[in-house]
Every structure is written in structure tokens, then in C-alpha cells.
C-alpha positions as CSV (number, residue, x, y, z in Angstrom):
1,M,51.4,3.0,0.9
2,T,51.2,4.8,-2.4
3,I,50.3,3.2,-5.7
4,P,51.0,5.7,-8.5
5,D,48.5,5.9,-11.4
6,I,46.3,3.0,-10.2
7,D,44.1,3.7,-13.2
8,K,47.0,2.7,-15.4
9,L,48.2,-0.3,-13.4
10,T,48.9,-3.5,-15.4
11,I,49.1,-7.0,-14.2
12,H,52.9,-7.2,-14.7
13,A,53.4,-3.9,-12.8
14,A,51.1,-5.0,-10.0
15,R,53.0,-8.3,-9.9
16,G,56.2,-6.4,-9.3
17,L,54.7,-4.4,-6.5
18,L,53.3,-7.5,-4.8
19,D,56.4,-9.6,-5.1
20,S,58.7,-6.9,-3.8
21,G,56.5,-6.2,-0.8
22,Q,55.8,-2.6,-1.7
23,V,52.1,-3.3,-1.5
24,S,50.0,-6.2,-0.2
25,S,47.0,-7.7,-2.1
26,V,44.7,-6.4,0.7
27,E,46.0,-2.9,0.2
28,L,45.8,-3.1,-3.6
29,T,42.3,-4.5,-3.4
30,Q,41.1,-1.8,-1.0
31,K,42.5,0.8,-3.4
32,F,40.5,-0.6,-6.3
33,L,37.4,-0.8,-4.2
34,E,37.8,2.8,-3.3
35,R,38.2,3.7,-7.0
36,I,35.1,1.7,-7.9
37,E,33.2,3.7,-5.2
38,C,34.4,6.9,-6.7
39,V,34.3,6.2,-10.4
40,D,31.5,3.7,-11.0
41,R,28.7,6.0,-10.0
42,S,29.4,7.6,-13.4
43,V,30.8,4.7,-15.5
44,K,28.4,2.0,-14.2
45,A,30.7,-0.8,-15.3
46,F,29.6,-3.2,-12.5
47,V,26.4,-5.1,-11.7
48,T,27.8,-6.5,-8.4
49,V,30.9,-5.4,-6.4
50,S,31.9,-8.4,-4.2
51,S,33.8,-6.4,-1.6
52,D,33.8,-8.8,1.3
53,E,34.7,-11.8,-0.8
54,A,37.5,-9.8,-2.5
55,I,39.1,-8.9,0.8
56,K,39.0,-12.5,2.0
57,Q,40.6,-13.6,-1.3
58,A,43.2,-10.9,-1.0
59,E,44.1,-12.0,2.5
60,E,44.6,-15.6,1.2
61,A,46.7,-14.3,-1.6
62,D,49.0,-12.4,0.8
63,N,49.5,-15.6,2.8
64,R,50.3,-17.4,-0.4
65,I,52.8,-14.7,-1.4
66,S,54.4,-14.8,2.0
67,R,55.0,-18.5,1.5
68,G,56.6,-17.9,-1.9
69,E,53.8,-19.9,-3.6
70,Q,52.4,-17.1,-5.8
71,E,51.5,-17.5,-9.5
72,Y,51.3,-14.6,-12.0
73,L,47.7,-13.7,-11.1
74,T,48.0,-14.2,-7.3
75,G,46.7,-11.1,-5.5
76,I,45.5,-9.3,-8.7
77,P,42.0,-7.8,-8.6
78,V,40.0,-8.9,-11.6
79,Q,36.4,-8.6,-12.7
80,L,34.2,-11.1,-14.5
81,K,31.5,-10.4,-17.0
82,D,28.1,-11.1,-15.3
83,N,27.3,-14.1,-17.5
84,L,30.1,-16.2,-16.0
85,C,29.0,-18.2,-13.1
86,T,30.5,-17.5,-9.7
87,K,29.6,-19.7,-6.8
88,D,27.8,-17.8,-3.9
89,I,28.0,-14.5,-5.9
90,L,25.1,-13.2,-8.0
91,T,25.2,-13.9,-11.7
92,T,22.4,-12.0,-13.4
93,C,23.3,-11.7,-17.1
94,S,22.0,-8.1,-16.5
95,S,18.5,-9.5,-16.6
96,Y,15.6,-9.2,-14.1
97,M,14.9,-12.9,-14.8
98,L,18.2,-13.8,-13.0
99,K,18.4,-10.8,-10.6
100,D,18.4,-13.2,-7.6
101,F,20.4,-16.1,-9.2
102,V,23.3,-17.3,-7.1
103,P,25.1,-20.2,-8.9
104,P,25.9,-23.3,-6.9
105,Y,29.1,-23.7,-8.9
106,D,31.9,-21.7,-10.6
107,A,32.5,-21.4,-14.3
108,H,35.7,-23.1,-15.5
109,V,37.5,-19.8,-15.9
110,T,36.4,-18.7,-12.4
111,T,38.0,-21.9,-11.0
112,K,41.2,-21.2,-12.9
113,L,41.4,-17.7,-11.5
114,K,40.8,-18.9,-8.0
115,E,43.4,-21.6,-8.4
116,A,45.9,-18.9,-9.5
117,G,45.0,-16.9,-6.4
118,S,43.5,-13.9,-8.1
119,V,41.0,-11.6,-6.4
120,L,37.4,-11.4,-7.8
121,I,36.4,-7.8,-7.2
122,G,33.0,-8.0,-8.9
123,K,30.8,-8.7,-11.9
124,G,30.7,-6.6,-15.1
125,N,27.6,-5.2,-16.7
126,L,26.5,-6.4,-20.2
127,D,23.7,-6.1,-22.7
128,E,21.0,-8.5,-21.3
129,F,22.0,-12.1,-22.0
130,A,24.8,-10.7,-24.1
131,M,22.4,-9.6,-26.8
132,G,23.6,-6.2,-27.9
133,S,26.6,-4.1,-28.9
134,S,26.4,-1.0,-26.8
135,T,25.7,-2.1,-23.1
136,E,22.6,0.2,-23.2
137,N,20.4,-2.9,-23.0
138,S,21.2,-4.0,-19.4
139,A,18.1,-4.4,-17.3
140,F,19.8,-2.5,-14.5
141,H,21.6,0.5,-16.1
142,P,23.6,1.4,-19.2
143,T,27.3,1.5,-19.0
144,H,29.2,4.7,-20.2
145,N,32.5,5.0,-22.0
146,P,35.0,6.2,-19.3
147,W,36.7,8.4,-21.9
148,D,33.5,10.3,-22.7
149,L,30.4,9.5,-20.6
150,Q,28.1,10.6,-23.4
151,R,29.3,7.8,-25.5
152,V,28.7,4.0,-25.4
153,P,31.5,1.6,-24.4
154,G,30.4,-1.0,-27.0
155,G,29.0,-4.4,-26.1
156,S,28.0,-6.8,-25.0
157,S,31.2,-6.9,-22.8
158,G,30.9,-3.1,-22.2
159,G,31.1,-3.4,-18.4
160,P,34.4,-5.3,-18.5
161,A,36.0,-3.1,-21.1
162,A,34.9,0.1,-19.3
163,A,36.1,-1.2,-16.0
164,V,39.6,-1.9,-17.3
165,A,39.8,1.4,-19.1
166,A,38.6,3.3,-16.0
167,G,41.1,1.6,-13.8
168,E,38.4,-0.1,-11.7
169,C,40.2,-3.5,-11.9
170,V,43.5,-4.6,-13.3
171,A,41.9,-6.9,-15.9
172,S,38.5,-8.6,-16.7
173,L,37.1,-11.5,-18.6
174,G,34.4,-11.1,-21.2
175,S,32.6,-13.3,-23.7
176,D,32.6,-12.9,-27.5
177,T,30.1,-14.3,-30.0
178,G,30.2,-11.9,-32.8
179,G,32.5,-9.2,-31.5
180,S,31.4,-8.7,-27.9
181,I,35.0,-8.6,-26.5
182,R,36.8,-7.0,-29.5
183,Q,34.4,-4.2,-30.3
184,P,34.1,-2.8,-26.7
185,A,37.8,-3.2,-26.2
186,S,38.4,-1.1,-29.3
187,L,35.9,1.6,-28.2
188,C,37.4,1.8,-24.7
189,G,41.0,1.8,-25.9
190,V,42.0,-1.5,-24.2
191,V,43.2,-4.9,-25.5
192,G,40.6,-7.6,-26.0
193,M,40.8,-11.0,-27.6
194,K,38.5,-13.7,-28.8
195,P,40.5,-17.0,-28.4
196,T,40.4,-19.8,-30.9
197,Y,37.3,-22.0,-30.4
198,G,38.0,-24.7,-27.8
199,L,41.1,-23.1,-26.3
200,V,39.1,-21.9,-23.2
201,S,36.4,-24.0,-21.7
202,R,32.9,-22.5,-21.9
203,Y,31.7,-24.4,-18.8
204,G,29.7,-22.0,-16.6
205,L,29.2,-19.4,-19.3
206,I,25.5,-18.7,-19.7
207,A,25.2,-19.3,-23.5
208,F,24.1,-17.0,-26.2
209,A,25.2,-19.1,-29.2
210,S,27.1,-22.1,-28.0
211,S,29.0,-22.9,-31.2
212,L,30.3,-19.3,-31.4
213,D,30.6,-18.1,-27.8
214,Q,34.2,-17.8,-26.4
215,I,35.6,-16.4,-23.2
216,G,38.5,-14.1,-23.5
217,P,40.7,-11.5,-21.7
218,I,40.3,-7.7,-21.6
219,T,43.5,-6.0,-20.3
220,K,45.5,-2.8,-20.7
221,D,48.3,-4.3,-22.8
222,V,49.2,-7.3,-24.9
223,T,51.6,-8.8,-22.3
224,D,48.7,-8.9,-19.7
225,N,46.4,-10.3,-22.4
226,T,48.7,-13.2,-23.1
227,K,49.3,-14.0,-19.4
228,L,45.6,-13.9,-18.5
229,L,44.8,-16.1,-21.6
230,N,47.4,-18.6,-20.6
231,T,45.9,-18.8,-17.1
232,I,42.3,-19.4,-18.1
233,S,43.2,-21.8,-20.9
234,G,45.8,-23.7,-19.0
235,Y,48.0,-23.5,-22.1
236,D,51.6,-22.3,-22.1
237,P,53.2,-22.0,-25.5
238,R,56.5,-22.8,-23.9
239,D,55.2,-26.3,-23.5
240,S,55.0,-26.8,-27.2
241,T,57.8,-28.3,-29.3
């Protein structure tokens, strides 16, 4: 099984490979886990890599695909910023205060991704409690810009932006209060969006400023960004009149 240019793989390209049977979700997930093992020692985009859970979810996704019940995100390896709650998986906000916190529930967006059959490959690094603009202020380690390791990736969603740019996941979700998706996406050369307030539920997002915080997608292109936003919001513009 060969996946050309895995570091450039988009959701829509991966969707084609999965639906045509050229690759399974387990194989795809294993390839990304191998890339994380190789690349993240330098980029440091992750706080937690959820390898075992990711393989289990990939197996479930393959079963779903074999039954013809897949959705657009089914079997796609994604990352979540580490201030989004994930049941039974560490959610630290890149802070020693929460270094052992394992939420008993999922954030709304986590649930939406699980319902779509996506694969959670891990949690992205951030400035502690999302307070920063360089991802140098994580309690665990700074994240580096994958295009130039001497430069910052931006923040606070620097881990998610760097992970997508470095090809360590197909897509990621970040949070944006005053630029925390848009600025790191720009610095890392990927596509990031802060949705309209209220479009995406903030349930399970550990708050910075509740009236301004929004959860949004970080992807390699605009097509992926639209599709991921539709999934986490539950909104499809084709339903509008």
C-alpha cells in the first residue's frame, strides 16, 4: 500500500482513496502515526498521541465503509486542539494544572466527529489555556513552525496549524478568540477559519473568553475547510432556501 505525498493529503483526496478501496482507514491511520513518530520530535505539534484509540476508531470506520455507510469524514485522521474535551483521553490545555485531567464527556465537536466516523489521532499543543500567540507558552514544550523550525507557528492554535502543515494529520480543529486559528494558519500556510458566533457549539471547549471563543477548522484547502465546518456545525448550505 502506497500513499503518495501523505504530507499533502487532503480530506477529499483521502476520501477517494478510502471509498475506492485503495487504502483502508487502519492503513491510513498507521501511516500518519508513523509520520508523527518521525516528524513530531522536531515540530512538537502534539501534547498527546492517542494511538490505540485511533486504531480502534479506524477499524470501526473500515467496517462502516464496507457496509456503505460512510460519511465525508469517515476514516479520516484528525487532531483536536487540547482545550477541547475528549472522553477518556487527556485534555490538558497545555497546563500542569490539568496534566492529569481526563474528561468524563466529549465536547460537542468531538461528538460530531465521532458520529461522522472520523479518527482522533491526538491532541494539539497550544499556549497555556489558549493565552498566547506563538505556542511558546505551553507548559510542556514550544511548537515549531514546520517550514522553518527556528520560527514560531503562531498561536494559540499553533499545534493544530503546525500538525496540518507538517502532514501529521489530515485536518485539525482549533479555537479562536482574537485570532488563535487565523493567525497560526497564516503563519503555517494552511487554511483556518473562525466561524460566525453561534454556528458551532462551544460545549466542551475550556473557555478563554466565552463571548468571543469559537471552534473552527484548520485544513490544507478551502474545500476541506468547508466540509469540516459543515460536519461540526451540522449546517449544510444546501438545506437553505
